[in-house]
C-alpha positions in Angstrom: -3.0 2.6 15.0 -4.4 -0.8 14.0 -1.0 -2.2 13.0 2.4 -1.0 14.1 5.2 -0.4 11.7 7.2 -3.4 12.9 4.6 -6.1 11.9 3.9 -4.2 8.7 7.5 -4.3 7.4 8.3 -7.8 8.8 5.2 -9.5 7.5 5.7 -7.9 4.1 9.2 -9.3 4.1 7.9 -12.8 4.9 5.3 -12.6 2.2 7.8 -11.5 -0.5 10.9 -13.5 0.2 11.7 -17.2 -0.3 11.8 -19.4 2.8 15.3 -19.8 4.2 16.7 -16.5 3.1 18.5 -14.3 5.6 15.7 -11.8 5.4 13.1 -14.4 6.1 15.1 -15.8 9.0 15.5 -12.4 10.7 11.8 -11.4 10.2 10.6 -14.8 11.4 12.7 -14.7 14.6 11.7 -11.2 15.6 8.0 -12.0 15.0 8.2 -15.3 16.9 10.2 -13.8 19.9 9.1 -10.2 20.1 9.8 -9.6 23.8 13.1 -11.5 23.8 14.4 -9.9 20.6 13.7 -6.4 21.9 16.4 -6.8 24.6 19.1 -8.2 22.3 22.1 -6.3 21.0 22.8 -6.4 17.3 25.5 -9.0 17.9 23.1 -11.2 20.0 20.2 -10.9 17.5 22.5 -11.7 14.6 23.7 -14.9 16.4 20.1 -16.0 17.1 19.2 -15.5 13.5 22.3 -17.2 12.3 23.4 -14.2 10.2 26.3 -11.8 10.3 26.1 -8.4 11.9 26.5 -6.8 8.5 23.6 -8.8 7.1 21.4 -7.6 10.0 22.4 -4.0 9.4 21.7 -4.4 5.7 18.3 -5.9 6.6 17.4 -2.8 8.6 18.1 -0.6 5.6 16.2 -2.9 3.2 13.0 -2.7 5.2 13.1 1.1 5.3 14.8 1.8 8.6 17.9 3.8 9.2 19.8 1.3 11.4 19.5 -1.3 14.1 18.8 1.3 16.8 15.6 2.1 15.0 14.7 -1.5 14.7 15.3 -2.1 18.4 13.2 1.0 19.2 10.3 -0.5 17.2 10.6 -3.8 18.8 10.5 -2.3 22.3 7.5 -0.1 21.4 5.3 -2.7 19.5 2.0 -3.6 21.0 0.3 -6.3 18.9 -3.3 -7.0 20.0 -6.1 -8.8 18.2 -9.6 -7.5 18.6 -12.3 -10.0 19.4 -15.7 -9.2 17.8 -17.9 -11.3 20.0 -18.0 -12.8 23.5 -21.3 -14.7 22.9 -21.3 -18.1 24.6 -22.1 -20.2 21.5 -20.0 -20.4 18.3 -23.1 -19.9 16.1 -23.9 -16.7 17.9 -20.3 -15.5 17.7 -20.3 -16.2 13.9 -23.6 -14.3 13.5 -22.2 -11.2 15.3 -19.0 -11.4 13.1 -21.1 -11.6 9.9 -23.3 -8.7 11.1 -20.2 -6.6 11.6 -18.9 -7.5 8.2 -22.2 -6.6 6.5 -22.3 -3.4 8.5 -18.9 -2.4 7.2 -20.1 -2.8 3.6 -23.3 -0.9 4.3 -21.2 2.0 5.5 -19.2 2.1 2.3 -22.3 1.9 0.2 -23.8 4.9 2.0 -20.7 7.0 2.0 -18.5 6.4 -1.0 -18.5 9.1 -3.6 -18.9 7.3 -6.9 -18.2 10.5 -8.9 -14.7 10.4 -7.3 -14.4 6.7 -8.2 -15.4 7.4 -11.8 -12.9 10.2 -12.0 -10.2 7.9 -10.7 -11.0 5.3 -13.3 -10.6 7.9 -16.1 -7.2 8.7 -14.7 -6.2 5.1 -14.5 -7.1 4.8 -18.2 -5.2 7.9 -19.2 -1.9 7.3 -17.4 0.5 4.8 -18.9 2.3 4.3 -15.6 0.0 3.4 -12.6 1.2 2.0 -9.3 -1.1 0.7 -6.5 0.3 0.4 -3.0 -0.8 -0.6 0.5 0.5 -2.4 3.5 -0.7 -5.7 4.9 -4.5 -6.0 4.4 -4.5 -2.8 2.4 -1.8 -4.3 0.3 -4.1 -7.3 -0.4 -6.7 -4.8 -1.8 -4.0 -3.2 -3.9 -3.0 -6.7 -5.3 -6.7 -7.5 -6.0 -7.1 -4.3 -8.0 -3.9 -4.9 -9.9 -5.2 -8.4 -10.9 -8.7 -7.1 -11.9 -7.1 -4.3 -14.0 -4.7 -6.8 -15.6 -7.7 -8.9 -16.8 -9.0 -5.7 -18.5 -5.7 -5.1 -20.3 -4.3 -2.5 -17.9 -0.8 -3.1 -16.5 0.0 -1.6 -13.1 2.8 -1.8 -10.6 2.2 -3.3 -7.1 5.0 -3.9 -4.6 4.6 -5.9 -1.4 7.8 -4.8 0.4 7.5 -1.5 2.1 11.1 -0.7 1.1 10.3 -1.4 -2.5 7.3 0.9 -2.3 9.6 3.6 -0.9 12.0 3.1 -3.7 9.3 3.4 -6.4 7.9 6.5 -4.7 11.3 8.1 -4.7 11.8 7.6 -8.5 8.2 8.6 -9.5 7.6 11.7 -11.6 4.9 13.6 -13.5 4.1 10.5 -15.6 3.0 8.4 -12.6 -0.4 7.9 -11.1 0.0 6.4 -7.7 -2.9 4.9 -5.7 -2.3 4.4 -2.0 -4.7 2.3 0.0 -4.5 3.2 3.7 -7.4 2.1 5.9 -6.7 4.3 8.9 -4.9 6.9 7.0 -1.5 6.4 8.5 0.6 5.3 5.5 2.7 8.4 5.6 3.4 8.0 9.4 5.5 5.0 8.4 7.8 7.3 6.4 9.2 8.9 9.5 8.3 12.4 8.2 10.6 11.9 5.2 8.5 12.2 2.1 10.0 10.6 -1.0 10.6 13.1 -3.7 8.6 11.3 -6.3 5.4 11.8 -4.3 5.7 15.5 -4.8 6.0 15.0 -8.6 3.5 12.2 -9.3 -0.3 12.4 -9.2 -1.3 10.7 -5.9 -4.7 9.3 -5.0 -5.1 8.4 -1.3 -7.9 5.9 -0.4 -8.9 5.7 3.2 -11.5 5.1 5.8 -10.3 8.0 7.9 -12.8 10.7 6.7 -11.5 13.5 9.0 -7.9 13.4 7.9 -6.0 16.7 7.5 -5.0 17.7 4.0 -1.8 16.1 2.8 0.5 18.3 0.7 1.6 15.4 -1.6 -2.0 14.0 -2.2 -3.9 15.3 -5.3 -7.1 13.4 -4.6 -8.5 11.8 -1.5 -11.2 9.1 -1.6 -12.6 8.6 1.9 -15.4 6.4 3.1 -17.2 5.9 6.4 -15.6 3.3 8.6 -15.5 2.1 12.3 -11.7 1.8 11.7 -11.6 -1.6 13.4 -9.8 -4.8 12.6 -12.8 -6.7 11.4 -13.9 -4.1 8.9 -10.5 -3.5 7.5 -10.1 -6.2 4.8 -13.7 -6.1 3.6 -13.9 -2.4 3.2 -10.6 -2.2 1.4 -11.5 -5.0 -0.9 -14.9 -3.4 -1.6 -13.3 -0.2 -2.7 -10.9 -2.1 -4.9 -13.8 -4.0 -6.5 -15.7 -0.7 -7.0 -12.8 0.7 -8.9 -12.4 -2.4 -11.0 -16.1 -2.6 -11.9 -16.3 1.1 -12.7 -13.2 0.9 -14.9 -14.9 -2.0 -16.7 -18.1 -0.1 -17.2 -16.2 2.9 -18.7 -14.4 0.6 -21.1 -17.6 -1.4 -22.1 -17.9 0.2 -25.6 -14.3 -0.5 -26.7 
């Protein structure tokens, strides 16, 4: 797992909430003091964040958790590590190795992605009136990029940053919805705690991932997989490349209109 559930939900909270809100204060404190926060009771953490216990309990539910006990379990089990690409002695050499890794990640996509699948997806995007594009952290950035590129072509889509808002949308979805889920390492559904939102079983779901050897998922109608090293440095570039491929193919299919 490249990113644990805790940074996923807390960083999405920081990205989508105004500074100074209770939600931002809680997320900021936990991310800034991970070891200390993991040992605090709900009363102690509420005091450190300058919020009430009820506000902290509500925050847990809003980020898709059952209660504070689940939040504390996540805090105690989170291991956040950044992967360094190069240990070369000179900065220019380190930069060269980084760029080589980035180029290699794009080469892997070019050699492995099935453009027939991308073309079929673009036809679905055009056919469905309601289209949602979801992802978490860097995959969420790719989802936003695709939303923006489709908007420039006159296609409105939904894109939610907060994990809890994504869950809410997935619960309400039905047969009229096309849902694209960007999940680099294929673990999006692991964040759901084995509780699949009902709308996922009704909607048409397309899962886009670098995990080529994933087992079949019962709520996924189409899987678009590409070759990936599944490392941190490849993550944003491969996800953005897939988003760009979809946007460009969609534009090509609409060229005669």
